[in-house]
TORPA-4810 file (N, C-alpha, C, O; in nm, 3 decimals):
<nodes>
NODE_1_0.084_-0.117_0.000_0.000_0.000_0.000_0.089_0.123_0.000_0.168_0.141_0.092_X
NODE_2_0.078_0.207_-0.099_0.153_0.331_-0.108_0.094_0.432_-0.011_-0.027_0.433_0.014_X
NODE_3_0.180_0.517_0.042_0.134_0.620_0.134_0.027_0.708_0.070_-0.070_0.746_0.136_X
NODE_4_0.045_0.741_-0.058_-0.050_0.828_-0.128_-0.189_0.766_-0.135_-0.288_0.838_-0.150_X
NODE_5_-0.197_0.635_-0.123_-0.326_0.566_-0.132_-0.403_0.568_0.000_-0.522_0.534_0.002_X
NODE_6_-0.340_0.606_0.108_-0.403_0.600_0.240_-0.491_0.723_0.258_-0.442_0.836_0.266_X
NODE_7_-0.620_0.700_0.265_-0.716_0.807_0.286_-0.747_0.819_0.435_-0.783_0.721_0.500_X
NODE_8_-0.732_0.939_0.486_-0.762_0.966_0.627_-0.881_1.060_0.631_-0.886_1.159_0.558_X
NODE_9_-0.978_1.028_0.717_-1.094_1.115_0.731_-1.135_1.122_0.877_-1.105_1.032_0.957_X
NODE_10_-1.204_1.230_0.911_-1.256_1.244_1.047_-1.384_1.162_1.059_-1.471_1.169_0.972_X
NODE_11_-1.394_1.086_1.165_-1.510_1.001_1.189_-1.630_1.082_1.232_-1.618_1.189_1.292_X
NODE_12_-1.747_1.029_1.201_-1.873_1.083_1.248_-1.940_0.982_1.338_-1.889_0.871_1.358_X
NODE_13_-2.054_1.018_1.393_-2.128_0.929_1.483_-2.159_0.795_1.414_-2.162_0.691_1.479_X
NODE_14_-2.181_0.800_1.284_-2.211_0.677_1.209_-2.096_0.577_1.207_-2.115_0.462_1.169_X
NODE_15_-1.976_0.621_1.247_-1.858_0.534_1.249_-1.833_0.472_1.387_-1.733_0.402_1.406_X
NODE_16_-1.921_0.495_1.480_-1.899_0.451_1.619_-1.873_0.301_1.630_-1.787_0.260_1.708_X
NODE_17_-1.944_0.218_1.555_-1.924_0.073_1.565_-1.786_0.032_1.515_-1.723_-0.055_1.574_X
NODE_18_-1.737_0.095_1.408_-1.602_0.065_1.360_-1.497_0.109_1.460_-1.400_0.038_1.484_X
NODE_19_-1.518_0.226_1.519_-1.425_0.276_1.621_-1.423_0.179_1.738_-1.316_0.144_1.788_X
NODE_20_-1.539_0.137_1.783_-1.549_0.045_1.896_-1.478_-0.087_1.866_-1.408_-0.140_1.951_X
NODE_21_-1.496_-0.138_1.748_-1.431_-0.264_1.709_-1.279_-0.250_1.713_-1.209_-0.337_1.765_X
NODE_22_-1.227_-0.140_1.657_-1.082_-0.119_1.656_-1.028_-0.099_1.798_-0.922_-0.152_1.832_X
NODE_23_-1.100_-0.025_1.882_-1.054_-0.006_2.020_-1.056_-0.138_2.097_-0.965_-0.166_2.176_X
NODE_24_-1.159_-0.218_2.073_-1.168_-0.349_2.137_-1.051_-0.437_2.091_-0.988_-0.503_2.173_X
NODE_25_-1.023_-0.438_1.962_-0.913_-0.517_1.909_-0.779_-0.471_1.967_-0.693_-0.552_1.999_X
NODE_26_-0.764_-0.340_1.980_-0.642_-0.283_2.036_-0.619_-0.334_2.178_-0.512_-0.385_2.210_X
NODE_27_-0.720_-0.319_2.263_-0.707_-0.364_2.402_-0.686_-0.514_2.411_-0.607_-0.562_2.492_X
NODE_28_-0.757_-0.589_2.328_-0.742_-0.734_2.328_-0.600_-0.773_2.288_-0.540_-0.861_2.351_X
NODE_29_-0.547_-0.710_2.184_-0.412_-0.740_2.138_-0.309_-0.718_2.248_-0.215_-0.796_2.262_X
NODE_30_-0.326_-0.612_2.325_-0.230_-0.579_2.430_-0.273_-0.631_2.567_-0.222_-0.587_2.671_X
NODE_31_-0.368_-0.725_2.567_-0.414_-0.795_2.687_-0.460_-0.700_2.797_-0.433_-0.721_2.915_X
NODE_32_-0.531_-0.596_2.755_-0.592_-0.501_2.847_-0.740_-0.532_2.858_-0.801_-0.582_2.763_X
NODE_33_-0.799_-0.504_2.975_-0.943_-0.521_2.989_-1.014_-0.431_2.889_-0.969_-0.321_2.860_X
NODE_34_-1.125_-0.480_2.837_-1.200_-0.400_2.741_-1.349_-0.429_2.754_-1.388_-0.545_2.768_X
NODE_35_-1.430_-0.325_2.750_-1.575_-0.349_2.749_-1.615_-0.418_2.618_-1.539_-0.416_2.521_X
NODE_36_-1.733_-0.478_2.614_-1.781_-0.537_2.489_-1.797_-0.429_2.380_-1.813_-0.310_2.410_X
NODE_37_-1.791_-0.472_2.256_-1.800_-0.379_2.143_-1.929_-0.297_2.149_-1.927_-0.178_2.118_X
NODE_38_-2.041_-0.358_2.188_-2.168_-0.284_2.194_-2.159_-0.169_2.295_-2.211_-0.060_2.269_X
NODE_39_-2.096_-0.192_2.407_-2.081_-0.087_2.508_-1.987_0.022_2.458_-2.015_0.141_2.475_X
NODE_40_-1.876_-0.018_2.397_-1.784_0.081_2.340_-1.852_0.163_2.231_-1.825_0.283_2.217_X
NODE_41_-1.939_0.100_2.154_-2.011_0.171_2.049_-2.097_0.281_2.110_-2.100_0.393_2.060_X
NODE_42_-2.168_0.249_2.217_-2.251_0.350_2.285_-2.166_0.467_2.335_-2.204_0.583_2.319_X
NODE_43_-2.051_0.435_2.396_-1.961_0.541_2.445_-1.913_0.628_2.329_-1.914_0.751_2.338_X
NODE_44_-1.871_0.563_2.222_-1.818_0.637_2.106_-1.926_0.725_2.045_-1.900_0.841_2.011_X
NODE_45_-2.048_0.673_2.030_-2.158_0.754_1.975_-2.180_0.880_2.057_-2.189_0.990_2.003_X
NODE_46_-2.187_0.864_2.189_-2.210_0.979_2.275_-2.095_1.078_2.268_-2.117_1.198_2.255_X
NODE_47_-1.973_1.027_2.276_-1.857_1.117_2.277_-1.839_1.190_2.145_-1.799_1.307_2.143_X
NODE_48_-1.867_1.123_2.035_-1.860_1.189_1.904_-1.970_1.294_1.891_-1.947_1.406_1.846_X
NODE_49_-2.090_1.257_1.931_-2.204_1.348_1.923_-2.181_1.474_2.007_-2.217_1.584_1.965_X
NODE_50_-2.121_1.457_2.124_-2.099_1.569_2.216_-1.965_1.640_2.195_-1.932_1.733_2.268_X
NODE_51_-1.889_1.596_2.096_-1.762_1.661_2.065_-1.653_1.637_2.168_-1.561_1.716_2.180_X
NODE_52_-1.664_1.527_2.243_-1.566_1.497_2.348_-1.443_1.424_2.296_-1.344_1.411_2.367_X
NODE_53_-1.450_1.376_2.173_-1.333_1.313_2.112_-1.338_1.336_1.963_-1.444_1.356_1.903_X
NODE_54_-1.222_1.333_1.904_-1.206_1.343_1.760_-1.134_1.216_1.717_-1.030_1.181_1.773_X
NODE_55_-1.190_1.147_1.619_-1.129_1.023_1.572_-1.100_1.037_1.423_-1.186_1.077_1.345_X
NODE_56_-0.979_1.003_1.386_-0.940_0.998_1.246_-0.930_0.852_1.207_-0.873_0.771_1.279_X
NODE_57_-0.988_0.819_1.092_-0.990_0.682_1.043_-0.906_0.671_0.916_-0.907_0.761_0.832_X
NODE_58_-0.835_0.560_0.903_-0.749_0.535_0.787_-0.812_0.429_0.697_-0.834_0.316_0.741_X
NODE_59_-0.841_0.466_0.573_-0.883_0.370_0.473_-1.017_0.305_0.500_-1.084_0.331_0.600_X
NODE_60_-1.053_0.219_0.406_-1.178_0.143_0.417_-1.159_0.031_0.517_-1.051_-0.028_0.527_X
NODE_61_-1.263_0.003_0.590_-1.257_-0.109_0.684_-1.287_-0.070_0.826_-1.364_-0.142_0.890_X
NODE_62_-1.235_0.035_0.881_-1.111_0.106_0.851_-0.988_0.026_0.893_-0.998_-0.073_0.965_X
NODE_63_-0.872_0.071_0.845_-0.747_0.001_0.869_-0.676_0.047_0.996_-0.583_-0.018_1.043_X
NODE_64_-0.720_0.159_1.050_-0.658_0.211_1.171_-0.729_0.335_1.218_-0.815_0.389_1.149_X
NODE_65_-0.691_0.381_1.336_-0.753_0.502_1.391_-0.655_0.578_1.479_-0.557_0.523_1.530_X
NODE_66_-0.685_0.704_1.494_-0.618_0.790_1.592_-0.729_0.860_1.669_-0.816_0.923_1.610_X
NODE_67_-0.726_0.849_1.802_-0.828_0.907_1.887_-0.766_1.023_1.965_-0.672_1.004_2.043_X
NODE_68_-0.819_1.141_1.942_-0.769_1.264_2.005_-0.869_1.319_2.105_-0.990_1.306_2.087_X
NODE_69_-0.817_1.380_2.210_-0.900_1.454_2.305_-0.841_1.595_2.315_-0.720_1.610_2.331_X
NODE_70_-0.924_1.695_2.306_-0.881_1.834_2.321_-0.937_1.886_2.453_-1.048_1.851_2.492_X
NODE_71_-0.859_1.969_2.520_-0.905_2.025_2.648_-0.844_2.164_2.666_-0.738_2.193_2.609_X
NODE_72_-0.909_2.248_2.745_-0.852_2.380_2.773_-0.720_2.364_2.851_-0.703_2.269_2.927_X
NODE_73_-0.631_2.457_2.830_-0.502_2.455_2.898_-0.499_2.557_3.011_-0.556_2.666_2.999_X
NODE_74_-0.434_2.522_3.117_-0.411_2.615_3.227_-0.302_2.715_3.188_-0.301_2.828_3.237_X
NODE_75_-0.212_2.674_3.100_-0.091_2.751_3.071_-0.106_2.851_2.957_-0.023_2.940_2.942_X
NODE_76_-0.210_2.837_2.877_-0.228_2.923_2.761_-0.376_2.931_2.727_-0.456_2.852_2.777_X
NODE_77_-0.413_3.025_2.643_-0.552_3.036_2.598_-0.585_2.929_2.494_-0.702_2.907_2.462_X
NODE_78_-0.482_2.863_2.442_-0.503_2.760_2.340_-0.543_2.628_2.405_-0.535_2.610_2.526_X
NODE_79_-0.585_2.536_2.321_-0.619_2.401_2.365_-0.492_2.317_2.379_-0.390_2.346_2.317_X
NODE_80_-0.502_2.213_2.460_-0.402_2.106_2.464_-0.463_1.988_2.390_-0.583_1.966_2.397_X
NODE_81_-0.381_1.913_2.320_-0.428_1.792_2.252_-0.362_1.671_2.317_-0.246_1.676_2.357_X
NODE_82_-0.438_1.564_2.328_-0.387_1.439_2.383_-0.423_1.328_2.287_-0.540_1.306_2.256_X
NODE_83_-0.322_1.257_2.239_-0.346_1.141_2.154_-0.369_1.023_2.247_-0.276_0.968_2.304_X
NODE_84_-0.495_0.986_2.260_-0.529_0.879_2.354_-0.498_0.742_2.296_-0.450_0.653_2.367_X
NODE_85_-0.524_0.724_2.167_-0.497_0.594_2.105_-0.453_0.613_1.960_-0.504_0.700_1.890_X
NODE_86_-0.358_0.532_1.918_-0.318_0.518_1.779_-0.312_0.369_1.754_-0.239_0.298_1.822_X
NODE_87_-0.387_0.322_1.655_-0.394_0.178_1.631_-0.404_0.151_1.483_-0.482_0.214_1.411_X
NODE_88_-0.323_0.056_1.438_-0.329_0.007_1.300_-0.350_-0.143_1.308_-0.286_-0.211_1.389_X
NODE_89_-0.439_-0.196_1.226_-0.467_-0.339_1.222_-0.334_-0.413_1.204_-0.256_-0.379_1.116_X
NODE_90_-0.308_-0.515_1.287_-0.177_-0.581_1.288_-0.122_-0.623_1.151_-0.005_-0.599_1.122_X
NODE_91_-0.201_-0.685_1.068_-0.153_-0.733_0.939_-0.120_-0.622_0.839_-0.066_-0.649_0.732_X
NODE_92_-0.152_-0.498_0.874_-0.131_-0.385_0.783_-0.025_-0.288_0.834_-0.010_-0.179_0.779_X
NODE_93_0.046_-0.326_0.936_0.150_-0.236_0.991_0.271_-0.230_0.899_0.290_-0.317_0.813_X
NODE_94_0.351_-0.128_0.918_0.474_-0.103_0.839_0.442_-0.070_0.694_0.524_-0.095_0.605_X
NODE_95_0.325_-0.015_0.670_0.286_0.025_0.534_0.258_0.175_0.525_0.208_0.222_0.423_X
NODE_96_0.291_0.249_0.629_0.272_0.394_0.627_0.140_0.442_0.683_0.114_0.562_0.683_X
NODE_97_0.055_0.351_0.729_-0.076_0.391_0.781_-0.061_0.471_0.909_-0.125_0.575_0.925_X
NODE_98_0.023_0.424_1.000_0.044_0.496_1.125_0.101_0.635_1.101_0.059_0.732_1.165_X
NODE_99_0.195_0.645_1.010_0.253_0.776_0.980_0.149_0.868_0.916_0.142_0.987_0.950_X
NODE_100_0.069_0.815_0.825_-0.036_0.896_0.763_-0.136_0.945_0.868_-0.179_1.060_0.865_X
NODE_101_-0.172_0.857_0.961_-0.262_0.897_1.069_-0.197_1.006_1.155_-0.262_1.105_1.189_X
NODE_102_-0.071_0.989_1.189_-0.004_1.087_1.274_0.012_1.221_1.204_-0.002_1.326_1.267_X
NODE_103_0.039_1.221_1.075_0.048_1.347_1.001_-0.088_1.417_1.000_-0.095_1.539_1.012_X
NODE_104_-0.195_1.339_0.987_-0.330_1.396_0.992_-0.362_1.446_1.133_-0.428_1.549_1.149_X
NODE_105_-0.315_1.375_1.235_-0.333_1.418_1.374_-0.268_1.555_1.394_-0.330_1.646_1.449_X
NODE_106_-0.144_1.569_1.349_-0.073_1.695_1.367_-0.142_1.807_1.291_-0.154_1.919_1.342_X
NODE_107_-0.189_1.780_1.170_-0.261_1.881_1.093_-0.390_1.921_1.164_-0.422_2.040_1.171_X
NODE_108_-0.463_1.824_1.217_-0.587_1.852_1.290_-0.559_1.938_1.413_-0.632_2.033_1.441_X
NODE_109_-0.455_1.905_1.487_-0.419_1.982_1.606_-0.384_2.126_1.569_-0.424_2.220_1.638_X
NODE_110_-0.310_2.142_1.462_-0.274_2.278_1.418_-0.398_2.354_1.372_-0.414_2.472_1.406_X
NODE_111_-0.485_2.288_1.297_-0.608_2.352_1.249_-0.694_2.399_1.367_-0.759_2.504_1.358_X
NODE_112_-0.695_2.324_1.474_-0.776_2.360_1.591_-0.703_2.453_1.688_-0.755_2.488_1.793_X
NODE_113_-0.582_2.491_1.651_-0.508_2.587_1.731_-0.453_2.532_1.861_-0.436_2.607_1.957_X
NODE_114_-0.424_2.403_1.866_-0.367_2.345_1.987_-0.226_2.398_2.009_-0.150_2.417_1.914_X
NODE_115_-0.192_2.421_2.134_-0.058_2.468_2.169_0.044_2.354_2.159_0.159_2.377_2.121_X
NODE_116_0.003_2.233_2.193_0.091_2.116_2.187_0.006_1.990_2.189_-0.115_1.994_2.210_X
NODE_117_0.073_1.878_2.166_0.009_1.747_2.173_0.094_1.658_2.263_0.217_1.659_2.257_X
NODE_118_0.025_1.580_2.345_0.090_1.486_2.435_0.041_1.345_2.402_-0.068_1.327_2.348_X
NODE_119_0.123_1.247_2.436_0.084_1.107_2.420_0.167_1.023_2.514_0.269_1.068_2.567_X
NODE_120_0.123_0.902_2.535_0.197_0.803_2.614_0.217_0.680_2.528_0.132_0.647_2.445_X
NODE_121_0.327_0.613_2.548_0.349_0.485_2.483_0.440_0.402_2.572_0.505_0.454_2.662_X
NODE_122_0.443_0.273_2.546_0.526_0.184_2.626_0.671_0.187_2.581_0.701_0.207_2.463_X
NODE_123_0.760_0.166_2.675_0.903_0.165_2.645_0.938_0.058_2.542_1.028_0.077_2.461_X
NODE_124_0.867_-0.054_2.545_0.899_-0.163_2.453_0.835_-0.148_2.315_0.866_-0.226_2.225_X
NODE_125_0.748_-0.050_2.298_0.684_-0.029_2.167_0.777_0.055_2.079_0.754_0.174_2.056_X
NODE_126_0.881_-0.011_2.033_0.985_0.060_1.958_0.935_0.114_1.824_0.983_0.217_1.778_X
NODE_127_0.840_0.048_1.762_0.787_0.099_1.634_0.716_0.231_1.656_0.739_0.327_1.582_X
NODE_128_0.630_0.238_1.755_0.558_0.363_1.785_0.656_0.472_1.827_0.647_0.586_1.782_X
NODE_129_0.750_0.436_1.914_0.848_0.535_1.959_0.930_0.589_1.842_0.959_0.708_1.836_X
NODE_130_0.966_0.501_1.749_1.040_0.545_1.631_0.959_0.641_1.546_1.012_0.740_1.497_X
NODE_131_0.831_0.611_1.529_0.743_0.699_1.451_0.731_0.835_1.519_0.744_0.939_1.453_X
NODE_132_0.707_0.837_1.649_0.691_0.963_1.720_0.819_1.047_1.712_0.814_1.168_1.691_X
NODE_133_0.933_0.982_1.729_1.062_1.054_1.720_1.082_1.109_1.579_1.124_1.224_1.563_X
NODE_134_1.051_1.029_1.479_1.064_1.072_1.339_0.981_1.198_1.312_1.021_1.283_1.233_X
NODE_135_0.866_1.209_1.378_0.777_1.323_1.358_0.810_1.442_1.448_0.741_1.544_1.444_X
NODE_136_0.915_1.429_1.529_0.960_1.542_1.609_0.921_1.538_1.756_0.955_1.631_1.830_X
NODE_137_0.853_1.434_1.800_0.818_1.422_1.942_0.945_1.394_2.022_1.039_1.332_1.972_X
NODE_138_0.947_1.440_2.145_1.058_1.411_2.235_1.005_1.345_2.360_0.892_1.371_2.402_X
NODE_139_1.088_1.261_2.419_1.055_1.202_2.548_1.102_1.301_2.653_1.222_1.316_2.676_X
NODE_140_1.009_1.369_2.715_1.041_1.477_2.807_1.122_1.426_2.926_1.106_1.313_2.972_X
NODE_141_1.207_1.514_2.973_1.288_1.482_3.090_1.261_1.584_3.199_1.233_1.701_3.173_X
NODE_142_1.269_1.537_3.320_1.251_1.624_3.435_1.383_1.683_3.480_1.480_1.684_3.404_X
NODE_143_1.388_1.731_3.603_1.511_1.790_3.657_1.629_1.692_3.651_1.611_1.572_3.672_X
NODE_144_1.746_1.744_3.622_1.869_1.666_3.614_1.859_1.550_3.513_1.927_1.449_3.528_X
NODE_145_1.776_1.566_3.409_1.769_1.467_3.302_1.693_1.340_3.335_1.698_1.244_3.258_X
NODE_146_1.623_1.337_3.447_1.546_1.217_3.484_1.427_1.202_3.390_1.362_1.301_3.356_X
NODE_147_1.398_1.080_3.350_1.283_1.055_3.263_1.154_1.087_3.334_1.140_1.062_3.454_X
NODE_148_1.059_1.143_3.260_0.925_1.166_3.313_0.853_1.031_3.312_0.872_0.953_3.219_X
NODE_149_0.774_1.004_3.410_0.704_0.877_3.421_0.554_0.901_3.418_0.505_1.005_3.462_X
NODE_150_0.482_0.804_3.365_0.337_0.809_3.357_0.282_0.723_3.470_0.322_0.607_3.485_X
NODE_151_0.192_0.778_3.548_0.128_0.704_3.656_-0.022_0.696_3.629_-0.079_0.783_3.562_X
NODE_152_-0.084_0.592_3.682_-0.227_0.575_3.665_-0.281_0.505_3.790_-0.215_0.420_3.849_X
NODE_153_-0.403_0.544_3.828_-0.470_0.480_3.941_-0.613_0.453_3.899_-0.687_0.546_3.868_X
NODE_154_-0.652_0.329_3.899_-0.790_0.294_3.866_-0.879_0.327_3.984_-0.849_0.288_4.097_X
NODE_155_-0.988_0.399_3.960_-1.079_0.440_4.067_-1.210_0.364_4.061_-1.298_0.386_4.145_X
</nodes>
């Protein structure tokens, strides 16, 4: 698949079931708990309808997605962007789909006037880390060069 052939579009409420299926597949692949597809579909429909998330879809099927969340920033009048999920169907990886999605993500963030974009990824996900670095992302460091760490607490 040539990069030029990869069509990226913003999802609408009518795409909620496809989004739910891809998110379910993503969590299943990485052995994370996941709600059933029907429940994820309901969440996606509501969040898309209410403008709480922006999803970009790659190709027919679709072949992958990027899920963005925008929020007001404390530090500036502009929005902050958070890439919550980036997923490409396993058999279609290394064909430029992830990069096409990320380029569309960056364009969308710029169009919406975001001050910056943040994301998290695993240390062992070298393919994703390589893509993010290639696109100019940096792994932020704290005082004295210490790596920044991501923490989470399930409530």
